[in-house]
PDB file of N, CA, C and O in Angstrom, chain B, residues numbered from 101:
ATOM      1  N   MET B 101     -57.826  73.736 -53.200  1.00  0.00           N
ATOM      2  CA  MET B 101     -59.194  73.487 -52.820  1.00  0.00           C
ATOM      3  C   MET B 101     -59.429  74.149 -51.463  1.00  0.00           C
ATOM      4  O   MET B 101     -58.572  74.078 -50.582  1.00  0.00           O
ATOM      5  N   ARG B 102     -60.571  74.784 -51.292  1.00  0.00           N
ATOM      6  CA  ARG B 102     -60.911  75.456 -50.040  1.00  0.00           C
ATOM      7  C   ARG B 102     -61.894  74.600 -49.247  1.00  0.00           C
ATOM      8  O   ARG B 102     -62.899  74.122 -49.774  1.00  0.00           O
ATOM      9  N   VAL B 103     -61.574  74.421 -47.962  1.00  0.00           N
ATOM     10  CA  VAL B 103     -62.406  73.639 -47.046  1.00  0.00           C
ATOM     11  C   VAL B 103     -62.830  74.545 -45.893  1.00  0.00           C
ATOM     12  O   VAL B 103     -62.018  75.295 -45.352  1.00  0.00           O
ATOM     13  N   ARG B 104     -64.099  74.471 -45.524  1.00  0.00           N
ATOM     14  CA  ARG B 104     -64.629  75.260 -44.410  1.00  0.00           C
ATOM     15  C   ARG B 104     -65.027  74.313 -43.280  1.00  0.00           C
ATOM     16  O   ARG B 104     -65.820  73.392 -43.477  1.00  0.00           O
ATOM     17  N   VAL B 105     -64.465  74.554 -42.097  1.00  0.00           N
ATOM     18  CA  VAL B 105     -64.792  73.775 -40.909  1.00  0.00           C
ATOM     19  C   VAL B 105     -65.554  74.697 -39.962  1.00  0.00           C
ATOM     20  O   VAL B 105     -65.024  75.719 -39.526  1.00  0.00           O
ATOM     21  N   SER B 106     -66.793  74.339 -39.646  1.00  0.00           N
ATOM     22  CA  SER B 106     -67.629  75.125 -38.733  1.00  0.00           C
ATOM     23  C   SER B 106     -67.703  74.392 -37.401  1.00  0.00           C
ATOM     24  O   SER B 106     -68.046  73.211 -37.349  1.00  0.00           O
ATOM     25  N   VAL B 107     -67.380  75.098 -36.329  1.00  0.00           N
ATOM     26  CA  VAL B 107     -67.324  74.504 -34.995  1.00  0.00           C
ATOM     27  C   VAL B 107     -68.378  75.174 -34.119  1.00  0.00           C
ATOM     28  O   VAL B 107     -68.464  76.401 -34.062  1.00  0.00           O
ATOM     29  N   MET B 108     -69.185  74.347 -33.432  1.00  0.00           N
ATOM     30  CA  MET B 108     -70.226  74.853 -32.537  1.00  0.00           C
ATOM     31  C   MET B 108     -70.184  74.088 -31.223  1.00  0.00           C
ATOM     32  O   MET B 108     -69.781  72.926 -31.176  1.00  0.00           O
ATOM     33  N   LEU B 109     -70.608  74.761 -30.155  1.00  0.00           N
ATOM     34  CA  LEU B 109     -70.757  74.069 -28.883  1.00  0.00           C
ATOM     35  C   LEU B 109     -71.882  73.047 -28.995  1.00  0.00           C
ATOM     36  O   LEU B 109     -72.868  73.272 -29.696  1.00  0.00           O
ATOM     37  N   LYS B 110     -71.729  71.937 -28.306  1.00  0.00           N
ATOM     38  CA  LYS B 110     -72.776  70.920 -28.282  1.00  0.00           C
ATOM     39  C   LYS B 110     -73.999  71.463 -27.550  1.00  0.00           C
ATOM     40  O   LYS B 110     -73.883  72.345 -26.700  1.00  0.00           O
ATOM     41  N   ASP B 111     -75.177  70.925 -27.889  1.00  0.00           N
ATOM     42  CA  ASP B 111     -76.392  71.274 -27.168  1.00  0.00           C
ATOM     43  C   ASP B 111     -76.194  70.933 -25.696  1.00  0.00           C
ATOM     44  O   ASP B 111     -75.635  69.890 -25.357  1.00  0.00           O
ATOM     45  N   GLY B 112     -76.656  71.819 -24.835  1.00  0.00           N
ATOM     46  CA  GLY B 112     -76.527  71.591 -23.400  1.00  0.00           C
ATOM     47  C   GLY B 112     -75.285  72.206 -22.788  1.00  0.00           C
ATOM     48  O   GLY B 112     -75.202  72.329 -21.566  1.00  0.00           O
ATOM     49  N   VAL B 113     -74.319  72.596 -23.602  1.00  0.00           N
ATOM     50  CA  VAL B 113     -73.119  73.273 -23.096  1.00  0.00           C
ATOM     51  C   VAL B 113     -73.437  74.763 -23.009  1.00  0.00           C
ATOM     52  O   VAL B 113     -73.918  75.358 -23.973  1.00  0.00           O
ATOM     53  N   LEU B 114     -73.167  75.362 -21.849  1.00  0.00           N
ATOM     54  CA  LEU B 114     -73.443  76.778 -21.666  1.00  0.00           C
ATOM     55  C   LEU B 114     -72.658  77.608 -22.674  1.00  0.00           C
ATOM     56  O   LEU B 114     -71.492  77.327 -22.953  1.00  0.00           O
ATOM     57  N   ASP B 115     -73.310  78.632 -23.215  1.00  0.00           N
ATOM     58  CA  ASP B 115     -72.713  79.479 -24.241  1.00  0.00           C
ATOM     59  C   ASP B 115     -72.840  80.945 -23.818  1.00  0.00           C
ATOM     60  O   ASP B 115     -73.754  81.633 -24.273  1.00  0.00           O
ATOM     61  N   PRO B 116     -71.939  81.438 -22.952  1.00  0.00           N
ATOM     62  CA  PRO B 116     -72.055  82.817 -22.490  1.00  0.00           C
ATOM     63  C   PRO B 116     -71.934  83.844 -23.615  1.00  0.00           C
ATOM     64  O   PRO B 116     -72.575  84.893 -23.557  1.00  0.00           O
ATOM     65  N   GLN B 117     -71.133  83.566 -24.625  1.00  0.00           N
ATOM     66  CA  GLN B 117     -71.016  84.499 -25.744  1.00  0.00           C
ATOM     67  C   GLN B 117     -72.337  84.584 -26.502  1.00  0.00           C
ATOM     68  O   GLN B 117     -72.775  85.674 -26.871  1.00  0.00           O
ATOM     69  N   GLY B 118     -72.964  83.447 -26.733  1.00  0.00           N
ATOM     70  CA  GLY B 118     -74.261  83.438 -27.398  1.00  0.00           C
ATOM     71  C   GLY B 118     -75.313  84.187 -26.590  1.00  0.00           C
ATOM     72  O   GLY B 118     -76.131  84.916 -27.152  1.00  0.00           O
ATOM     73  N   LYS B 119     -75.293  84.005 -25.256  1.00  0.00           N
ATOM     74  CA  LYS B 119     -76.241  84.718 -24.390  1.00  0.00           C
ATOM     75  C   LYS B 119     -76.020  86.226 -24.477  1.00  0.00           C
ATOM     76  O   LYS B 119     -76.982  86.991 -24.544  1.00  0.00           O
ATOM     77  N   ALA B 120     -74.751  86.659 -24.477  1.00  0.00           N
ATOM     78  CA  ALA B 120     -74.453  88.085 -24.567  1.00  0.00           C
ATOM     79  C   ALA B 120     -74.925  88.663 -25.902  1.00  0.00           C
ATOM     80  O   ALA B 120     -75.470  89.766 -25.945  1.00  0.00           O
ATOM     81  N   ILE B 121     -74.719  87.925 -26.980  1.00  0.00           N
ATOM     82  CA  ILE B 121     -75.180  88.377 -28.302  1.00  0.00           C
ATOM     83  C   ILE B 121     -76.698  88.470 -28.316  1.00  0.00           C
ATOM     84  O   ILE B 121     -77.259  89.452 -28.802  1.00  0.00           O
ATOM     85  N   GLY B 122     -77.367  87.442 -27.778  1.00  0.00           N
ATOM     86  CA  GLY B 122     -78.829  87.456 -27.722  1.00  0.00           C
ATOM     87  C   GLY B 122     -79.354  88.642 -26.921  1.00  0.00           C
ATOM     88  O   GLY B 122     -80.312  89.297 -27.331  1.00  0.00           O
ATOM     89  N   HIS B 123     -78.730  88.916 -25.783  1.00  0.00           N
ATOM     90  CA  HIS B 123     -79.138  90.055 -24.956  1.00  0.00           C
ATOM     91  C   HIS B 123     -78.959  91.368 -25.725  1.00  0.00           C
ATOM     92  O   HIS B 123     -79.840  92.228 -25.713  1.00  0.00           O
ATOM     93  N   ALA B 124     -77.809  91.513 -26.393  1.00  0.00           N
ATOM     94  CA  ALA B 124     -77.549  92.733 -27.156  1.00  0.00           C
ATOM     95  C   ALA B 124     -78.562  92.905 -28.289  1.00  0.00           C
ATOM     96  O   ALA B 124     -79.018  94.017 -28.551  1.00  0.00           O
ATOM     97  N   LEU B 125     -78.908  91.820 -28.949  1.00  0.00           N
ATOM     98  CA  LEU B 125     -79.899  91.906 -30.036  1.00  0.00           C
ATOM     99  C   LEU B 125     -81.258  92.346 -29.495  1.00  0.00           C
ATOM    100  O   LEU B 125     -81.946  93.154 -30.119  1.00  0.00           O
ATOM    101  N   HIS B 126     -81.640  91.818 -28.340  1.00  0.00           N
ATOM    102  CA  HIS B 126     -82.919  92.239 -27.730  1.00  0.00           C
ATOM    103  C   HIS B 126     -82.864  93.730 -27.386  1.00  0.00           C
ATOM    104  O   HIS B 126     -83.833  94.457 -27.601  1.00  0.00           O
ATOM    105  N   THR B 127     -81.719  94.180 -26.848  1.00  0.00           N
ATOM    106  CA  THR B 127     -81.551  95.591 -26.501  1.00  0.00           C
ATOM    107  C   THR B 127     -81.672  96.474 -27.740  1.00  0.00           C
ATOM    108  O   THR B 127     -82.164  97.599 -27.655  1.00  0.00           O
ATOM    109  N   LEU B 128     -81.234  95.979 -28.868  1.00  0.00           N
ATOM    110  CA  LEU B 128     -81.306  96.737 -30.126  1.00  0.00           C
ATOM    111  C   LEU B 128     -82.681  96.653 -30.791  1.00  0.00           C
ATOM    112  O   LEU B 128     -82.888  97.199 -31.875  1.00  0.00           O
ATOM    113  N   GLY B 129     -83.609  95.971 -30.138  1.00  0.00           N
ATOM    114  CA  GLY B 129     -84.969  95.924 -30.666  1.00  0.00           C
ATOM    115  C   GLY B 129     -85.321  94.674 -31.448  1.00  0.00           C
ATOM    116  O   GLY B 129     -86.405  94.594 -32.025  1.00  0.00           O
ATOM    117  N   PHE B 130     -84.436  93.706 -31.479  1.00  0.00           N
ATOM    118  CA  PHE B 130     -84.724  92.455 -32.181  1.00  0.00           C
ATOM    119  C   PHE B 130     -85.335  91.456 -31.199  1.00  0.00           C
ATOM    120  O   PHE B 130     -84.719  90.449 -30.851  1.00  0.00           O
ATOM    121  N   GLY B 131     -86.548  91.754 -30.764  1.00  0.00           N
ATOM    122  CA  GLY B 131     -87.200  90.952 -29.731  1.00  0.00           C
ATOM    123  C   GLY B 131     -87.644  89.583 -30.186  1.00  0.00           C
ATOM    124  O   GLY B 131     -87.981  88.745 -29.349  1.00  0.00           O
ATOM    125  N   ASN B 132     -87.658  89.324 -31.475  1.00  0.00           N
ATOM    126  CA  ASN B 132     -88.109  88.026 -31.974  1.00  0.00           C
ATOM    127  C   ASN B 132     -86.988  86.985 -32.014  1.00  0.00           C
ATOM    128  O   ASN B 132     -87.209  85.857 -32.456  1.00  0.00           O
ATOM    129  N   VAL B 133     -85.789  87.354 -31.555  1.00  0.00           N
ATOM    130  CA  VAL B 133     -84.659  86.420 -31.548  1.00  0.00           C
ATOM    131  C   VAL B 133     -84.782  85.518 -30.334  1.00  0.00           C
ATOM    132  O   VAL B 133     -84.937  85.992 -29.208  1.00  0.00           O
ATOM    133  N   GLY B 134     -84.712  84.221 -30.568  1.00  0.00           N
ATOM    134  CA  GLY B 134     -84.744  83.246 -29.480  1.00  0.00           C
ATOM    135  C   GLY B 134     -83.334  82.943 -29.005  1.00  0.00           C
ATOM    136  O   GLY B 134     -82.521  83.849 -28.821  1.00  0.00           O
ATOM    137  N   GLU B 135     -83.053  81.678 -28.809  1.00  0.00           N
ATOM    138  CA  GLU B 135     -81.729  81.270 -28.340  1.00  0.00           C
ATOM    139  C   GLU B 135     -80.671  81.592 -29.392  1.00  0.00           C
ATOM    140  O   GLU B 135     -80.901  81.419 -30.589  1.00  0.00           O
ATOM    141  N   VAL B 136     -79.523  82.056 -28.940  1.00  0.00           N
ATOM    142  CA  VAL B 136     -78.396  82.366 -29.816  1.00  0.00           C
ATOM    143  C   VAL B 136     -77.221  81.487 -29.401  1.00  0.00           C
ATOM    144  O   VAL B 136     -76.892  81.402 -28.218  1.00  0.00           O
ATOM    145  N   ARG B 137     -76.596  80.841 -30.363  1.00  0.00           N
ATOM    146  CA  ARG B 137     -75.394  80.033 -30.114  1.00  0.00           C
ATOM    147  C   ARG B 137     -74.283  80.608 -30.976  1.00  0.00           C
ATOM    148  O   ARG B 137     -74.486  80.875 -32.160  1.00  0.00           O
ATOM    149  N   ALA B 138     -73.117  80.798 -30.388  1.00  0.00           N
ATOM    150  CA  ALA B 138     -71.973  81.352 -31.119  1.00  0.00           C
ATOM    151  C   ALA B 138     -70.983  80.229 -31.414  1.00  0.00           C
ATOM    152  O   ALA B 138     -70.810  79.308 -30.615  1.00  0.00           O
ATOM    153  N   GLY B 139     -70.352  80.320 -32.549  1.00  0.00           N
ATOM    154  CA  GLY B 139     -69.354  79.335 -32.941  1.00  0.00           C
ATOM    155  C   GLY B 139     -68.246  80.014 -33.720  1.00  0.00           C
ATOM    156  O   GLY B 139     -68.067  81.229 -33.643  1.00  0.00           O
ATOM    157  N   ARG B 140     -67.514  79.223 -34.462  1.00  0.00           N
ATOM    158  CA  ARG B 140     -66.452  79.795 -35.280  1.00  0.00           C
ATOM    159  C   ARG B 140     -66.339  79.015 -36.590  1.00  0.00           C
ATOM    160  O   ARG B 140     -66.734  77.853 -36.686  1.00  0.00           O
ATOM    161  N   VAL B 141     -65.790  79.690 -37.584  1.00  0.00           N
ATOM    162  CA  VAL B 141     -65.601  79.104 -38.903  1.00  0.00           C
ATOM    163  C   VAL B 141     -64.127  79.239 -39.264  1.00  0.00           C
ATOM    164  O   VAL B 141     -63.550  80.320 -39.150  1.00  0.00           O
ATOM    165  N   ILE B 142     -63.525  78.142 -39.697  1.00  0.00           N
ATOM    166  CA  ILE B 142     -62.133  78.129 -40.120  1.00  0.00           C
ATOM    167  C   ILE B 142     -62.108  77.726 -41.587  1.00  0.00           C
ATOM    168  O   ILE B 142     -62.603  76.657 -41.943  1.00  0.00           O
ATOM    169  N   GLU B 143     -61.541  78.568 -42.440  1.00  0.00           N
ATOM    170  CA  GLU B 143     -61.390  78.221 -43.850  1.00  0.00           C
ATOM    171  C   GLU B 143     -59.941  77.870 -44.117  1.00  0.00           C
ATOM    172  O   GLU B 143     -59.023  78.581 -43.709  1.00  0.00           O
ATOM    173  N   LEU B 144     -59.757  76.766 -44.808  1.00  0.00           N
ATOM    174  CA  LEU B 144     -58.424  76.243 -45.085  1.00  0.00           C
ATOM    175  C   LEU B 144     -58.235  76.122 -46.587  1.00  0.00           C
ATOM    176  O   LEU B 144     -59.095  75.580 -47.282  1.00  0.00           O
ATOM    177  N   GLU B 145     -57.141  76.612 -47.080  1.00  0.00           N
ATOM    178  CA  GLU B 145     -56.781  76.434 -48.485  1.00  0.00           C
ATOM    179  C   GLU B 145     -55.825  75.248 -48.546  1.00  0.00           C
ATOM    180  O   GLU B 145     -54.714  75.309 -48.019  1.00  0.00           O
ATOM    181  N   LEU B 146     -56.262  74.174 -49.189  1.00  0.00           N
ATOM    182  CA  LEU B 146     -55.465  72.955 -49.259  1.00  0.00           C
ATOM    183  C   LEU B 146     -54.932  72.748 -50.674  1.00  0.00           C
ATOM    184  O   LEU B 146     -55.609  73.047 -51.658  1.00  0.00           O
ATOM    185  N   ASP B 147     -53.734  72.241 -50.758  1.00  0.00           N
ATOM    186  CA  ASP B 147     -53.141  71.874 -52.044  1.00  0.00           C
ATOM    187  C   ASP B 147     -53.619  70.460 -52.370  1.00  0.00           C
ATOM    188  O   ASP B 147     -52.882  69.486 -52.220  1.00  0.00           O
ATOM    189  N   GLU B 148     -54.868  70.374 -52.816  1.00  0.00           N
ATOM    190  CA  GLU B 148     -55.515  69.085 -53.068  1.00  0.00           C
ATOM    191  C   GLU B 148     -56.533  69.275 -54.184  1.00  0.00           C
ATOM    192  O   GLU B 148     -57.310  70.229 -54.152  1.00  0.00           O
ATOM    193  N   ALA B 149     -56.542  68.384 -55.168  1.00  0.00           N
ATOM    194  CA  ALA B 149     -57.468  68.491 -56.298  1.00  0.00           C
ATOM    195  C   ALA B 149     -58.726  67.652 -56.111  1.00  0.00           C
ATOM    196  O   ALA B 149     -59.749  67.939 -56.733  1.00  0.00           O
ATOM    197  N   ASP B 150     -58.674  66.628 -55.275  1.00  0.00           N
ATOM    198  CA  ASP B 150     -59.801  65.717 -55.080  1.00  0.00           C
ATOM    199  C   ASP B 150     -60.672  66.209 -53.919  1.00  0.00           C
ATOM    200  O   ASP B 150     -60.208  66.241 -52.780  1.00  0.00           O
ATOM    201  N   PRO B 151     -61.938  66.595 -54.190  1.00  0.00           N
ATOM    202  CA  PRO B 151     -62.810  67.105 -53.126  1.00  0.00           C
ATOM    203  C   PRO B 151     -63.006  66.121 -51.966  1.00  0.00           C
ATOM    204  O   PRO B 151     -63.064  66.542 -50.811  1.00  0.00           O
ATOM    205  N   ALA B 152     -63.107  64.845 -52.251  1.00  0.00           N
ATOM    206  CA  ALA B 152     -63.297  63.854 -51.188  1.00  0.00           C
ATOM    207  C   ALA B 152     -62.082  63.807 -50.262  1.00  0.00           C
ATOM    208  O   ALA B 152     -62.222  63.716 -49.042  1.00  0.00           O
ATOM    209  N   ARG B 153     -60.911  63.869 -50.846  1.00  0.00           N
ATOM    210  CA  ARG B 153     -59.681  63.863 -50.017  1.00  0.00           C
ATOM    211  C   ARG B 153     -59.543  65.161 -49.239  1.00  0.00           C
ATOM    212  O   ARG B 153     -59.098  65.151 -48.091  1.00  0.00           O
ATOM    213  N   ALA B 154     -59.921  66.285 -49.853  1.00  0.00           N
ATOM    214  CA  ALA B 154     -59.869  67.567 -49.155  1.00  0.00           C
ATOM    215  C   ALA B 154     -60.810  67.563 -47.955  1.00  0.00           C
ATOM    216  O   ALA B 154     -60.454  68.026 -46.871  1.00  0.00           O
ATOM    217  N   ARG B 155     -62.011  67.037 -48.159  1.00  0.00           N
ATOM    218  CA  ARG B 155     -62.969  66.974 -47.041  1.00  0.00           C
ATOM    219  C   ARG B 155     -62.464  66.045 -45.944  1.00  0.00           C
ATOM    220  O   ARG B 155     -62.591  66.356 -44.760  1.00  0.00           O
ATOM    221  N   ALA B 156     -61.896  64.915 -46.326  1.00  0.00           N
ATOM    222  CA  ALA B 156     -61.355  63.976 -45.341  1.00  0.00           C
ATOM    223  C   ALA B 156     -60.239  64.636 -44.531  1.00  0.00           C
ATOM    224  O   ALA B 156     -60.141  64.422 -43.323  1.00  0.00           O
ATOM    225  N   GLN B 157     -59.401  65.432 -45.188  1.00  0.00           N
ATOM    226  CA  GLN B 157     -58.345  66.136 -44.465  1.00  0.00           C
ATOM    227  C   GLN B 157     -58.933  67.170 -43.509  1.00  0.00           C
ATOM    228  O   GLN B 157     -58.460  67.319 -42.383  1.00  0.00           O
ATOM    229  N   GLY B 158     -59.965  67.882 -43.959  1.00  0.00           N
ATOM    230  CA  GLY B 158     -60.648  68.845 -43.083  1.00  0.00           C
ATOM    231  C   GLY B 158     -61.263  68.167 -41.875  1.00  0.00           C
ATOM    232  O   GLY B 158     -61.194  68.686 -40.761  1.00  0.00           O
ATOM    233  N   ASP B 159     -61.876  66.982 -42.100  1.00  0.00           N
ATOM    234  CA  ASP B 159     -62.437  66.213 -40.984  1.00  0.00           C
ATOM    235  C   ASP B 159     -61.359  65.822 -39.983  1.00  0.00           C
ATOM    236  O   ASP B 159     -61.557  65.928 -38.773  1.00  0.00           O
ATOM    237  N   GLU B 160     -60.234  65.376 -40.485  1.00  0.00           N
ATOM    238  CA  GLU B 160     -59.134  64.962 -39.603  1.00  0.00           C
ATOM    239  C   GLU B 160     -58.600  66.162 -38.808  1.00  0.00           C
ATOM    240  O   GLU B 160     -58.309  66.042 -37.618  1.00  0.00           O
ATOM    241  N   MET B 161     -58.474  67.304 -39.464  1.00  0.00           N
ATOM    242  CA  MET B 161     -58.020  68.506 -38.766  1.00  0.00           C
ATOM    243  C   MET B 161     -59.021  68.916 -37.688  1.00  0.00           C
ATOM    244  O   MET B 161     -58.637  69.330 -36.594  1.00  0.00           O
ATOM    245  N   GLY B 162     -60.306  68.797 -38.010  1.00  0.00           N
ATOM    246  CA  GLY B 162     -61.339  69.108 -37.022  1.00  0.00           C
ATOM    247  C   GLY B 162     -61.245  68.212 -35.807  1.00  0.00           C
ATOM    248  O   GLY B 162     -61.315  68.688 -34.673  1.00  0.00           O
ATOM    249  N   ARG B 163     -61.087  66.920 -36.034  1.00  0.00           N
ATOM    250  CA  ARG B 163     -60.994  65.955 -34.924  1.00  0.00           C
ATOM    251  C   ARG B 163     -59.737  66.158 -34.095  1.00  0.00           C
ATOM    252  O   ARG B 163     -59.777  66.063 -32.869  1.00  0.00           O
ATOM    253  N   ARG B 164     -58.623  66.437 -34.757  1.00  0.00           N
ATOM    254  CA  ARG B 164     -57.336  66.464 -34.057  1.00  0.00           C
ATOM    255  C   ARG B 164     -56.982  67.811 -33.440  1.00  0.00           C
ATOM    256  O   ARG B 164     -56.226  67.866 -32.469  1.00  0.00           O
ATOM    257  N   LEU B 165     -57.523  68.910 -33.996  1.00  0.00           N
ATOM    258  CA  LEU B 165     -57.079  70.216 -33.512  1.00  0.00           C
ATOM    259  C   LEU B 165     -58.184  71.268 -33.406  1.00  0.00           C
ATOM    260  O   LEU B 165     -58.274  71.963 -32.395  1.00  0.00           O
ATOM    261  N   LEU B 166     -59.008  71.390 -34.418  1.00  0.00           N
ATOM    262  CA  LEU B 166     -59.880  72.556 -34.527  1.00  0.00           C
ATOM    263  C   LEU B 166     -61.072  72.542 -33.586  1.00  0.00           C
ATOM    264  O   LEU B 166     -61.593  73.604 -33.244  1.00  0.00           O
ATOM    265  N   ALA B 167     -61.516  71.369 -33.160  1.00  0.00           N
ATOM    266  CA  ALA B 167     -62.662  71.270 -32.256  1.00  0.00           C
ATOM    267  C   ALA B 167     -62.279  70.493 -31.005  1.00  0.00           C
ATOM    268  O   ALA B 167     -61.510  69.534 -31.060  1.00  0.00           O
ATOM    269  N   ASN B 168     -62.829  70.924 -29.882  1.00  0.00           N
ATOM    270  CA  ASN B 168     -62.707  70.175 -28.634  1.00  0.00           C
ATOM    271  C   ASN B 168     -63.906  69.232 -28.596  1.00  0.00           C
ATOM    272  O   ASN B 168     -65.010  69.650 -28.245  1.00  0.00           O
ATOM    273  N   LEU B 169     -63.704  67.982 -28.950  1.00  0.00           N
ATOM    274  CA  LEU B 169     -64.821  67.047 -29.139  1.00  0.00           C
ATOM    275  C   LEU B 169     -65.581  66.736 -27.866  1.00  0.00           C
ATOM    276  O   LEU B 169     -66.659  66.146 -27.931  1.00  0.00           O
ATOM    277  N   VAL B 170     -65.058  67.110 -26.718  1.00  0.00           N
ATOM    278  CA  VAL B 170     -65.785  66.915 -25.463  1.00  0.00           C
ATOM    279  C   VAL B 170     -66.976  67.861 -25.404  1.00  0.00           C
ATOM    280  O   VAL B 170     -68.051  67.476 -24.942  1.00  0.00           O
ATOM    281  N   ILE B 171     -66.795  69.107 -25.872  1.00  0.00           N
ATOM    282  CA  ILE B 171     -67.853  70.106 -25.745  1.00  0.00           C
ATOM    283  C   ILE B 171     -68.306  70.704 -27.076  1.00  0.00           C
ATOM    284  O   ILE B 171     -69.242  71.504 -27.100  1.00  0.00           O
ATOM    285  N   GLU B 172     -67.656  70.329 -28.188  1.00  0.00           N
ATOM    286  CA  GLU B 172     -67.981  70.934 -29.475  1.00  0.00           C
ATOM    287  C   GLU B 172     -68.242  69.878 -30.547  1.00  0.00           C
ATOM    288  O   GLU B 172     -67.767  68.746 -30.462  1.00  0.00           O
ATOM    289  N   THR B 173     -69.004  70.279 -31.548  1.00  0.00           N
ATOM    290  CA  THR B 173     -69.196  69.486 -32.757  1.00  0.00           C
ATOM    291  C   THR B 173     -68.646  70.318 -33.924  1.00  0.00           C
ATOM    292  O   THR B 173     -68.448  71.527 -33.803  1.00  0.00           O
ATOM    293  N   PHE B 174     -68.406  69.649 -35.045  1.00  0.00           N
ATOM    294  CA  PHE B 174     -67.956  70.406 -36.218  1.00  0.00           C
ATOM    295  C   PHE B 174     -68.517  69.766 -37.469  1.00  0.00           C
ATOM    296  O   PHE B 174     -68.868  68.587 -37.494  1.00  0.00           O
ATOM    297  N   THR B 175     -68.589  70.579 -38.501  1.00  0.00           N
ATOM    298  CA  THR B 175     -68.955  70.108 -39.836  1.00  0.00           C
ATOM    299  C   THR B 175     -67.889  70.592 -40.803  1.00  0.00           C
ATOM    300  O   THR B 175     -67.266  71.632 -40.593  1.00  0.00           O
ATOM    301  N   THR B 176     -67.689  69.825 -41.862  1.00  0.00           N
ATOM    302  CA  THR B 176     -66.686  70.155 -42.862  1.00  0.00           C
ATOM    303  C   THR B 176     -67.356  70.190 -44.225  1.00  0.00           C
ATOM    304  O   THR B 176     -68.138  69.302 -44.564  1.00  0.00           O
ATOM    305  N   GLU B 177     -67.044  71.224 -45.009  1.00  0.00           N
ATOM    306  CA  GLU B 177     -67.573  71.299 -46.368  1.00  0.00           C
ATOM    307  C   GLU B 177     -66.499  71.822 -47.306  1.00  0.00           C
ATOM    308  O   GLU B 177     -65.685  72.668 -46.936  1.00  0.00           O
ATOM    309  N   VAL B 178     -66.511  71.309 -48.508  1.00  0.00           N
ATOM    310  CA  VAL B 178     -65.615  71.807 -49.556  1.00  0.00           C
ATOM    311  C   VAL B 178     -66.349  72.955 -50.237  1.00  0.00           C
ATOM    312  O   VAL B 178     -67.469  72.789 -50.719  1.00  0.00           O
ATOM    313  N   VAL B 179     -65.710  74.113 -50.271  1.00  0.00           N
ATOM    314  CA  VAL B 179     -66.376  75.300 -50.807  1.00  0.00           C
ATOM    315  C   VAL B 179     -65.731  75.840 -52.074  1.00  0.00           C
ATOM    316  O   VAL B 179     -66.186  76.849 -52.612  1.00  0.00           O
ATOM    317  N   GLY B 180     -64.704  75.205 -52.548  1.00  0.00           N
ATOM    318  CA  GLY B 180     -64.128  75.669 -53.807  1.00  0.00           C
ATOM    319  C   GLY B 180     -62.748  75.104 -54.041  1.00  0.00           C
ATOM    320  O   GLY B 180     -62.125  75.400 -55.060  1.00  0.00           O
TER     321      GLY B 180
END
């Protein structure tokens, strides 16, 4: 089973990478782009047949390792 964990900075946390991407997009002529936030996506292949258990394992991995809960949030989804 494949699980996707998406990690993003919390609102209010400065995001210099997002600012740099936003600036570059404006330079390339995409002037309609507002705030840009950058994050990361981790896909995990789990040896698990039950989607609920796979998601629970992804949540636990997010809490324990994949996200810094002081400054980041994460979401977990089963994708296959």
